[in-house]
C-alpha positions, 0 to 999 in steps of 0.5 A: 080805612082807619090808616087812610083817615089818619094819613089824611089828618096828619097831612092837614094838621100842620096846615090847621096849626098855622093860618090855614085853619083860620076861618076854614070851612070844615063843616062835616069834616071827619077829624076824629082823633086828630091832633089839633093842639094849638091849632088856629081855628078862629072863626072856622066853620066846624058845623057837624064836624066829627071831633070825637077824641080830637086833641084841641088843647090850646086851640084857638076856637074863638068865634068858631061855629061848632053847631052840631059838632061831636065833641065827645072825648075831645080834649079842650083843655086850654082851648079858647072858646070865647065867642064860639057858637053852637056849644052845648048850654048846660043851664038850658038843658038842666032847666028843660029836662030836670024838675026844679023844686024849692030846694034844688033839682030832682034826678034819678039813679039805680044802684049796683046795676052796672057798677059796684056801689060805693061802700061809703054810701048808705042807701036809705031815704035821707042819706047824702052820698058823695063822690069825686066828679070827673069835671070834663063835660066832653066825657060822656061817662066819668066818675061821680054820682051818675044820675039821669032823667027818669025816662033815661033810667027806665030805658037803660036799667030794666032791673033794680030800684029807681031812687028819686034824688035831690041835688040841692042848689048849693051842690050845683057846682059839682054837677057836670052835664056831658055835651051831647048827653041823652039824659045822663049827668053826674054830681059830687053830692046828692040826697036820696029821697025815695024809691019810685015806681017803674 
């Protein structure tokens, strides 16, 4: 099945890289792992398309409709998304799902439940922890300080302490909110506030 899928994608890739992709109706198309680098998809209807792990580097996606498209793992480096519709709005997501205080946003974290704790981090109230962040929003999981909504942490981590953390407004440039997130975000800097009750 997978080889047939790959064969179909390869057959149409040349067409999509030319003028064929321009304003094409690809709604609901299965384009997983497709190499669409440099494709002309200007104005294309990609609503609900499965673009997981697709190579869209350098693709012309101006004015394309990406509503409901699955872009997890997609390479969008150098892609032109000007005027594209249906893209994930990180600002809106942050404002709707995370508590805002006078100093910044509140998020939650556990330590050591899935990955070893960074030895440079001091886990105590008032401690400021730092980590390099994978900046690509199409990657659901990546390096950085992995934080989430309280509901997400409770659903996914049944053991260990839950820490309430502060992402100060001045640290917001380090925050990456994955497209299609179910509650997870990552940041480069966060302050530990306190352990909260489950």
